[in-house]
N, C-alpha and C positions, 0 to 999 in steps of 0.2 A: 803568379807564376806563368812565365811565357811557355807555351807549348810549341813543340817543333811540328812543322807541317810534313806530312807524309804524302807520298803518291796516292794512297787509297783515300786520304782525307781530301786532297785536292780534286780527285775525280768526283767525289760526292758533291763538293762545293761547286764545281764547274757545271754539273748537272743541274743543281738548283738555279744557278745564275742563267742558264740557257732556257729552262722550261717555263719560268713564270707561273708555276702552280704549286700546290702542296702535293707531297709525295709520301707514300707509306713505304715501309722497308721492302715490301714485296715488289712495289713498283721500281724501286731503285735497283734491286737485284735483277729485275728483267731487262733494265736499261744497261747495266754494266755486267752483262752475262760473263761469268768466269773470271772476273777481276778480283772478287773477295767473297768470303761467305757471309751469310746472313747475320752471324755473331758479330762480325767486324762492323757491318753496316749499322747494327743496333748500338754498338759502342760509340761509333763516331757520331751518330745522330744524337745520342744522349750527351755527349761531349759538347757538341755544337749547340745544343739547347742550354746546357749549364754555362757555357761562354757567352751566351747571347746572341749568337750568329742566326740561329732558327728559333721559331716558336713552334710549340707542340699543341696539336688540336686533337682532343679526344672525340671521335666522331660517333654518331649514332649507331654505326654498324659495328662498334667494338674495336675498331682499329685506330691506331695513332697515325696522324698524318704530321708531317713537318714542313715548314714553309719559310722562305724569305718573303717578306711582305713588301709589296710595291709601295705601300703607304709608309713604311718605316724610313726613317732617316738615319743613315750610317748604322750604328749598332743599336740604336734606341728603338725598340719595337713597340708598336702600339697593339697590344694583344686583344684588347676589348672592341672587336669589330665582328660583324657577321661573317659567316662562311656559307658557302653554297655547296651541297654535295649532290652530284648527278646519280640518280637511281640506276641509270643504264651503264655509264662508263666509269662510275666510281670517282671521277675527278672531284677534288675539293678545292674550291677557289675562294681565295681572300676577297671580301667585298670591302669597300672603302668607307661604309657608314660606321660612325661611332655608335657604341652602346652606351647608354646612360640611363638605366631604369630609375624610376622614382621608387626608392626604397622606403619602408616605414622608418619614422624618426628613431634614431639610435643605431640603426644598421649602417654598415660600412662595406662597400664592395671592395674586394681585393682582386678579383679576377672574374671573368665570364667566359662562357663557352656557348655561343649562339650559332647554331646551324639550321639553314634553310634547306629543305630537301625537295628535290624536283627533277626536272629533265633540263639539261643544259641546251644552249641553242643548236650546237652542232648535231646532237643526238635528236632534237626535235626536228631538225631539217632533213634528217635521214628518212623519216617516216612520211 
């Protein structure tokens, strides 16, 4: 089923296409002040995730981040890659390394969520 594109959906998609990093709903709300409420943001993010436009990352801080991944080709997302979350600015960045753990015989990986926590270069350079 084809979905119609609304101005609020386009505003969120435009934000992801220009920022090149993962965003959580609060970050989107801060960027698009007064354009939509948080419930609308969550609904659009979940729809984009279901439609394969974004991938969702469950971070160690209890927040969900959403991202268009630079390593993804068209609508085929490679979800099994590392992410880096900065402890200072809360940025979550997709890294391009593939994750392929050696699992015990008989185990099959269907998804992974790998997050490296530290300080990003811009925050480190501020100190």
